[in-house]
KOLKE-864375 format. One line per 10 residues: number of its first residue (from 0); their letters; for each residue x negated, y negated, z of C-alpha. Coordinates in Angstrom, 2 decimals. Layout:
<rs>
NUM) a) X:Y:Z | ...
</rs>
This chain:
<rs>
0) midltsqekt) -5.84:209.66:103.98 | -7.90:208.60:106.74 | -8.77:211.63:108.85 | -8.16:210.57:112.45 | -9.23:213.86:114.19 | -12.62:212.89:115.46 | -11.09:209.31:116.62 | -8.38:211.03:118.51 | -10.74:213.13:120.25 | -12.65:210.44:121.45
10) illgggakai) -9.44:208.59:122.76 | -8.37:211.93:124.49 | -11.75:211.36:126.44 | -10.48:208.32:128.20 | -13.49:206.45:129.76 | -15.86:209.04:128.64 | -17.76:211.88:130.25 | -19.39:210.00:132.95 | -16.24:208.54:134.08 | -14.62:212.04:134.08
20) erqhekgrft) -17.59:213.23:136.20 | -16.95:210.67:138.65 | -13.32:211.19:138.86 | -14.13:214.71:139.64 | -16.75:213.58:142.16 | -13.97:212.03:144.16 | -11.91:215.59:144.12 | -9.60:213.90:141.72 | -8.24:215.32:138.39 | -8.20:212.88:135.32
30) areriaklid) -4.73:211.72:133.97 | -4.70:214.41:131.32 | -5.86:217.28:133.70 | -2.94:216.30:136.07 | -0.40:216.43:133.29 | -1.73:219.77:132.00 | -1.19:221.18:135.38 | 2.30:219.65:136.07 | 3.97:220.77:132.74 | 5.36:224.24:132.25
40) pgstvfelgl) 2.36:226.85:131.12 | 2.39:227.12:127.19 | 4.38:224.10:126.57 | 2.78:220.72:124.87 | 3.43:217.29:125.31 | 4.76:214.73:122.81 | 2.53:211.98:123.39 | 3.32:208.20:122.81 | 1.06:205.30:122.32 | -2.07:207.39:122.09
50) waawnmyaew) -3.41:204.52:119.86 | -2.40:201.54:122.31 | -5.24:198.82:122.67 | -7.39:200.55:119.82 | -10.55:197.93:119.19 | -8.70:195.49:121.39 | -10.72:193.98:124.57 | -13.97:194.41:123.25 | -15.42:191.58:125.21 | -14.55:193.78:128.32
60) ggavsagvvt) -15.90:197.20:127.22 | -12.31:198.06:125.73 | -9.37:199.83:127.09 | -8.95:203.18:125.70 | -5.44:204.13:125.07 | -4.47:201.03:127.51 | -5.71:203.03:130.32 | -2.42:204.88:130.66 | -1.03:208.41:129.19 | 2.59:208.37:128.40
70) cigtvagrrv) 4.34:211.49:126.95 | 7.25:213.53:126.99 | 6.76:217.04:128.77 | 8.48:219.77:130.07 | 8.50:220.16:133.76 | 10.32:223.06:135.39 | 12.41:223.60:132.00 | 13.44:219.80:131.77 | 12.41:217.35:129.58 | 10.73:214.35:131.43
80) miiandatvk) 8.92:211.17:130.82 | 5.56:211.26:132.44 | 3.47:208.14:133.04 | -0.01:208.59:134.20 | -2.69:205.94:135.03 | -6.04:206.77:133.67 | -8.52:206.15:136.42 | -11.53:206.88:134.00 | -10.54:203.74:132.19 | -11.23:200.55:134.34
90) agaffpmtak) -10.22:202.34:137.45 | -6.38:202.48:135.91 | -6.26:198.77:135.84 | -3.32:197.10:133.74 | -4.38:195.20:130.70 | -1.69:193.26:128.80 | -1.16:196.57:126.68 | -0.89:198.75:129.41 | 2.18:196.94:130.71 | 3.80:196.99:127.38
100) kvlraqriam) 2.73:200.69:126.94 | 4.45:201.47:130.21 | 7.57:199.33:129.40 | 7.98:201.07:126.19 | 7.81:204.41:128.12 | 10.60:203.27:130.61 | 12.78:202.03:127.72 | 12.53:205.34:125.88 | 13.46:207.16:129.23 | 16.37:204.67:129.84
110) enrlplvylv) 17.88:205.15:126.25 | 17.63:208.86:126.34 | 18.34:209.23:130.13 | 14.92:211.20:130.69 | 13.97:211.60:134.21 | 10.48:209.80:134.81 | 7.47:210.98:136.71 | 4.85:208.42:137.66 | 1.34:209.80:138.32 | -0.15:206.65:140.00
120) dsagvflplq) -3.94:205.84:140.29 | -4.57:202.40:139.48 | -6.79:199.30:140.74 | -3.72:197.10:139.78 | -3.76:194.13:137.27 | -7.08:193.76:135.35 | -7.74:190.20:137.00 | -9.98:188.59:134.20 | -6.68:188.78:132.02 | -4.13:188.32:134.67
130) devfpdeddf) -2.62:185.05:132.92 | -1.63:187.71:130.07 | -0.30:190.56:132.56 | 1.24:189.05:135.28 | 4.18:186.55:134.64 | 6.21:186.97:131.50 | 9.56:189.06:130.94 | 7.59:191.66:129.16 | 4.67:191.79:131.49 | 3.85:193.51:134.98
140) grifrnnavi) 6.89:192.52:136.88 | 9.13:194.05:134.29 | 8.20:197.55:135.25 | 9.34:197.09:138.76 | 12.57:195.29:137.71 | 13.01:198.54:135.51 | 12.31:200.78:138.28 | 15.25:199.21:140.13 | 17.65:199.38:137.24 | 16.68:202.92:136.34
150) saegipqfaa) 17.46:203.96:139.88 | 20.79:202.24:139.73 | 21.60:203.94:136.41 | 21.32:207.42:138.06 | 17.99:208.50:136.26 | 15.91:210.24:138.44 | 12.30:208.95:139.23 | 9.36:210.62:140.96 | 6.34:209.14:141.90 | 2.89:210.88:143.11
160) imgncvaggg) -0.03:208.50:144.47 | -3.30:210.38:143.69 | -5.81:207.61:144.11 | -5.47:203.87:144.34 | -2.01:202.07:144.41 | -2.65:198.61:145.50 | -1.26:194.92:145.21 | 2.00:194.48:143.25 | 1.63:197.89:141.81 | 2.51:199.44:145.03
170) ylpvlcdkll) 6.04:198.65:144.44 | 6.50:201.13:141.72 | 6.25:204.31:143.59 | 8.39:202.71:146.40 | 10.94:201.76:144.04 | 11.23:205.62:142.94 | 13.78:208.31:144.26 | 10.95:210.75:145.65 | 7.25:209.51:146.58 | 4.41:211.95:147.28
180) mtegsglyla) 0.81:210.84:148.31 | -2.41:213.00:148.68 | -4.99:212.47:151.49 | -7.60:210.25:150.55 | -5.20:207.92:148.50 | -4.51:204.24:149.36 | -1.18:202.42:149.33 | -1.31:198.73:150.30 | -0.61:195.19:149.25 | -4.39:194.23:149.86
190) gpalvkaaig) -7.24:196.30:150.54 | -9.53:196.18:153.68 | -11.87:193.62:151.92 | -9.27:191.29:151.02 | -7.51:191.48:154.50 | -10.64:190.63:155.94 | -11.15:187.53:153.85 | -7.67:186.30:154.10 | -6.72:186.83:157.89 | -9.90:187.92:159.39
200) qtvshedlgg) -8.68:191.27:160.36 | -10.86:194.27:160.28 | -9.02:197.54:159.54 | -10.02:200.89:157.99 | -8.65:202.31:154.85 | -6.53:205.04:156.38 | -4.98:202.81:159.09 | -4.08:199.96:156.35 | -2.71:202.21:153.78 | -3.64:206.05:154.02
210) akmhasisgt) -1.39:208.71:153.65 | -0.98:209.78:157.22 | -0.15:206.47:158.15 | 2.50:205.85:155.64 | 3.92:209.40:156.54 | 3.73:208.96:160.38 | 4.24:205.17:160.98 | 5.40:203.06:158.13 | 7.60:205.90:156.74 | 7.16:204.67:153.35
220) idfreeneet) 6.23:208.10:151.71 | 8.31:211.31:151.36 | 5.78:214.12:151.12 | 2.30:213.93:152.44 | -0.15:216.25:150.39 | -3.19:217.99:151.33 | -4.55:217.65:147.75 | -3.81:217.19:144.12 | -2.87:220.96:143.70 | -0.30:221.06:146.35
230) clerlrrlvd) 1.12:217.65:145.35 | 1.74:218.83:141.65 | 2.99:221.99:142.85 | 5.70:220.19:145.06 | 6.24:217.99:142.28 | 7.36:220.61:139.94 | 9.64:222.11:142.77 | 11.40:218.75:143.05 | 11.87:218.13:139.37 | 13.43:221.84:139.29
240) aiprdstrpa) 16.02:220.53:141.73 | 17.61:218.02:139.19 | 20.29:219.52:136.73 | 18.87:221.44:133.61 | 18.68:220.27:130.41 | 20.97:221.96:127.87 | 19.16:224.61:125.68 | 19.19:224.94:122.17 | 18.20:228.04:120.15 | 14.57:228.16:118.83
250) eqshtfeaak) 14.32:226.86:115.38 | 11.43:227.96:113.37 | 9.81:225.02:111.51 | 8.77:225.37:107.93 | 5.90:223.81:105.94 | 5.91:221.67:102.91 | 3.15:220.21:100.56 | 2.76:216.83:102.37 | -0.45:215.98:100.47 | 1.57:215.15:97.24
260) fveaseydvr) 3.42:212.65:99.02 | 0.60:210.83:100.47 | -1.40:210.77:97.23 | 1.54:209.96:94.79 | 2.80:206.44:94.17 | 5.73:207.71:92.37 | 7.80:210.70:93.43 | 11.43:211.85:94.19 | 12.02:211.21:97.99 | 14.44:214.27:97.81
270) dllhgildpv) 11.51:216.54:97.32 | 10.15:214.93:100.68 | 13.36:215.27:102.46 | 13.78:219.03:101.60 | 10.31:219.54:103.42 | 11.53:217.68:106.52 | 15.08:218.91:106.84 | 16.63:222.09:107.53 | 16.94:224.24:104.34 | 20.55:223.79:104.17
280) pfdeykadfg) 22.66:221.54:101.42 | 21.96:217.76:101.64 | 25.04:215.74:100.97 | 24.02:212.78:99.23 | 26.20:209.84:99.61 | 27.08:207.57:96.57 | 24.36:209.44:94.48 | 25.01:207.57:91.37 | 25.09:204.00:92.89 | 22.25:201.96:94.48
290) qtlvcgygrl) 19.65:204.65:93.67 | 16.52:203.06:94.87 | 17.79:204.07:98.36 | 18.73:207.65:98.90 | 21.59:207.97:101.62 | 22.84:211.30:102.79 | 23.87:214.07:105.37 | 21.63:216.92:106.25 | 20.49:218.91:109.51 | 17.31:218.77:111.38
300) gglpigvvan) 16.51:221.42:114.10 | 20.30:222.57:113.45 | 21.34:218.84:114.40 | 23.44:216.83:112.05 | 21.65:213.59:110.68 | 22.20:210.79:108.45 | 19.22:209.75:106.26 | 18.36:206.41:104.46 | 15.13:206.74:102.62 | 13.45:204.84:100.05
310) qrtrrkpssg) 13.42:206.35:96.33 | 9.95:206.08:94.87 | 10.87:206.75:91.27 | 12.14:204.39:88.77 | 15.86:204.65:88.07 | 18.13:203.49:85.37 | 21.52:202.15:86.79 | 24.81:202.79:84.78 | 24.39:198.96:83.73 | 21.36:196.70:83.89
320) aiqfggviyp) 17.64:196.82:83.81 | 15.48:199.76:85.22 | 15.01:199.45:89.02 | 11.61:200.05:90.58 | 11.10:202.74:93.40 | 10.27:201.22:97.00 | 12.38:198.22:96.20 | 15.67:197.28:97.70 | 18.15:195.91:95.24 | 21.69:194.34:96.00
330) dsadkaarfi) 23.51:197.75:95.10 | 21.32:199.98:97.49 | 21.48:197.76:100.37 | 25.40:197.46:99.94 | 25.37:201.27:99.81 | 23.30:201.74:102.92 | 25.00:199.29:104.89 | 28.06:201.16:104.24 | 26.46:204.58:104.92 | 25.26:203.34:108.30
340) mdcnqtrvpi) 28.76:202.13:109.12 | 30.04:205.68:108.44 | 27.41:207.42:110.54 | 28.45:205.22:113.67 | 32.10:206.32:112.82 | 31.37:209.98:113.03 | 28.37:209.32:115.67 | 25.78:210.86:113.48 | 22.02:209.86:114.26 | 20.25:208.07:111.43
350) lfvqnvngfm) 16.59:208.94:110.27 | 15.24:206.08:108.38 | 12.20:206.93:105.85 | 10.30:203.74:104.97 | 7.96:203.34:102.11 | 9.12:200.13:100.95 | 7.61:197.28:99.00 | 10.69:194.82:100.06 | 13.68:193.33:98.67 | 13.81:192.43:94.81
360) vgkdaeqagi) 13.29:188.97:93.94 | 14.05:186.46:91.02 | 16.86:184.87:89.44 | 19.09:188.03:88.63 | 18.56:189.34:92.15 | 19.56:186.10:93.72 | 22.73:185.73:91.46 | 23.71:189.41:92.46 | 23.59:188.40:96.12 | 20.52:190.09:97.29
370) iragaklvnv) 20.51:188.04:100.51 | 24.12:188.62:101.15 | 23.49:192.34:100.65 | 20.34:192.36:102.70 | 22.04:190.33:105.57 | 24.87:193.14:105.59 | 22.18:195.73:106.20 | 20.45:193.95:108.89 | 23.82:193.38:110.60 | 24.99:196.97:110.62
380) isnsvvpklt) 21.52:198.39:111.86 | 21.53:195.71:114.52 | 24.64:196.66:115.78 | 24.36:200.53:115.06 | 25.25:202.45:118.43 | 24.13:205.83:117.29 | 20.39:207.16:117.97 | 18.04:205.99:115.05 | 14.51:207.38:114.34 | 12.06:205.59:111.97
390) litggsfgag) 9.40:207.22:109.81 | 6.92:205.21:107.78 | 5.22:207.22:105.11 | 3.78:204.44:102.99 | 4.16:200.89:103.01 | 6.46:198.93:105.24 | 6.37:195.33:104.10 | 8.44:192.29:104.85 | 12.07:192.17:105.18 | 12.08:195.84:104.02
400) nyalcgkafd) 10.49:196.87:107.45 | 13.35:195.10:109.13 | 16.34:196.58:106.72 | 15.06:199.84:107.15 | 14.97:199.79:111.25 | 11.44:198.46:111.92 | 10.32:198.10:115.73 | 12.58:194.84:116.10 | 15.65:196.93:115.49 | 15.37:199.37:118.37
410) prfimawpna) 14.77:202.99:116.88 | 14.53:205.39:119.64 | 11.14:206.44:118.12 | 9.16:204.98:115.34 | 6.33:207.11:113.82 | 4.00:206.77:111.04 | 1.65:208.69:108.56 | -1.94:207.73:108.78 | -1.89:206.40:105.40 | 1.02:204.04:106.23
420) ryavmggdqa) 0.37:200.15:105.72 | 2.37:197.60:107.85 | 2.62:193.77:106.90 | 4.39:190.88:105.83 | 3.63:191.60:102.10 | 1.51:194.02:100.44 | -2.34:193.67:100.39 | -3.04:192.02:96.89 | -0.24:189.57:97.28 | -1.13:188.36:100.71
430) antllditvs) -4.71:188.38:99.96 | -4.39:186.02:96.89 | -1.72:183.67:98.97 | -4.25:183.41:101.77 | -6.98:182.85:99.53 | -5.02:179.96:97.73 | -4.40:178.34:101.03 | -8.00:178.56:102.16 | -9.33:177.23:99.04 | -6.69:174.20:99.21
440) alkrgghepd) -7.92:173.47:102.51 | -11.50:173.31:101.57 | -10.53:170.93:98.50 | -8.61:168.58:100.90 | -11.67:168.45:103.08 | -13.72:167.20:100.04 | -15.60:170.69:99.18 | -15.21:172.31:95.97 | -16.31:175.85:96.42 | -18.29:177.37:93.70
450) akeladlsak) -18.07:180.94:92.10 | -20.12:182.68:94.59 | -18.13:181.17:97.64 | -14.88:181.83:96.02 | -15.94:185.85:95.63 | -17.16:185.84:99.25 | -14.04:184.00:100.49 | -11.84:186.51:98.61 | -13.76:189.70:99.92 | -13.47:188.17:103.55
460) vkasyeeqtd) -9.74:187.51:103.26 | -9.11:191.00:101.75 | -11.30:192.61:104.23 | -9.31:191.04:107.27 | -5.77:191.70:105.58 | -6.82:195.16:104.98 | -7.74:195.65:108.80 | -4.31:194.09:109.86 | -2.41:196.26:107.68 | -4.09:199.58:108.86
470) iryaaarlwv) -1.62:201.60:110.97 | -4.02:202.01:113.70 | -4.08:198.03:114.08 | -0.22:198.55:114.36 | -0.37:201.38:116.96 | -2.60:199.79:118.98 | -0.03:196.95:119.47 | 2.54:199.70:120.10 | 4.51:198.44:116.74 | 4.49:202.52:116.17
480) drivqpentr) 4.93:205.09:118.89 | 3.14:207.80:117.15 | 0.86:208.52:114.12 | 1.89:211.66:112.74 | 0.01:214.12:110.58 | 2.32:214.52:107.46 | 2.25:218.33:107.89 | 3.61:217.79:111.55 | 6.28:215.53:110.36 | 9.15:218.17:110.69
490) adlmtaleva) 8.45:219.33:114.21 | 7.53:215.68:115.52 | 11.05:214.39:114.25 | 12.82:217.42:115.62 | 11.42:216.70:119.02 | 12.24:213.07:118.62 | 15.91:213.97:117.73 | 16.42:216.61:120.25 | 15.23:213.96:122.87 | 17.63:211.23:121.15
500) mrfdagkvfk) 20.75:213.22:121.30 | 20.55:213.93:125.14 | 22.79:211.20:125.81 | 25.71:209.15:124.01 | 26.64:206.03:125.83 | 29.91:205.89:124.05 | 29.51:202.46:123.00 | 32.07:201.20:120.36 | 30.47:200.29:117.14 | 31.47:196.74:115.61
510) tgvlqv) 29.81:194.41:113.60 | 29.31:190.49:113.30 | 30.62:188.79:110.15 | 29.75:190.25:107.24 | 29.34:188.47:104.11 | 31.22:190.68:101.81
</rs>
């Protein structure tokens, strides 16, 4: 398994030591320093999207963690979603992945009714990539649309400007419920230089958009702060005025031997669940039917939870041939669909544990109705109204990703182990298919590759596919929210479940047409 510790330490430095020093020279904290001062003493944050933009935008010097920190933290005893621009990374400018990371954080906050705190310090859109940041429904403007919708839903939003806040980005804090601003910060649609160029007007930074002007003349801000210390202190007091979270008794985590589930190709997934769930009986659903998916009811952190998990050992059904672990067969798809419907009937959240090769193929599977059964499973997951959590412990390939609540199917949180792989099909099969396509194209062009060229092509194709299936590649694009060390799985899932169970919108569960 890849050791990500050193890489994560580098990511946590943002733009690096020199950029941090420049931020301090301005009398400002970094994004992570601000968060550390804002959250309750002794508490930690549940960070999301740490690996965003990993190995992307190399031609522009990269954008570490997409230049923004998003995390769930505890402020004055309340869980909140914190979104903090990292000014050490390209002055906090918005790259395409920055917008998508902020949108993901806003969505999580909306679904779980988490108050939002924005710590604003951004130069606005990264202009060389403006065409990929500005116009679409999942781009920069959607953030402001969400601000308005979140406000209308009664979810508290707080914004503190502690640096730059320019151009269209100025709408974000002004669309929030409460707005704080420190001396020396700037809030304007166009800076002094642009104003001079556009309309020939010469104006100072302070007169154009300083804290004093917005406090006394425009009336835009609610609280004018002398410095970041006083700003963060007031922000804590304002959060302290909203209703408190319901408290649960502290639940002690227990450890399990995670390594054997990472290294082994075959294992009984119930042993893995024993290490993740509370040490209470696990009520397995239809245990003797559809055995390549294990479904059942347990508890996590004292809360009830339903589980759908890939069995990783070969199973012998009562009739028919041996079934392979990690493969979804018609009977297991039918069982899981029925189980998910039952969880929705009793409003029990669902944890999906993926280590899936895909659906079974071949004549027997087709005649048994594998497509019908798979479509039924996809239908009930798509229409499920209870909170869903997804954990990827190994492979997440093809339609198996869809059927077990991949990113496209709205899990509240989706997490993965460092060894996880994410792709439309397994590496060997995909590499061979891609090689065949490449060789066929060469032959159609009149070129017959020799043995050495074939070997080189094969190595190149496999290396490219390996890079794309690496879980860091998926995390860079926000296909997963968090890469989890296996030994921390239980604690992270407990946090995710506690957040997901904050709110039940009371939606009625119903499905579309099921091919039964």
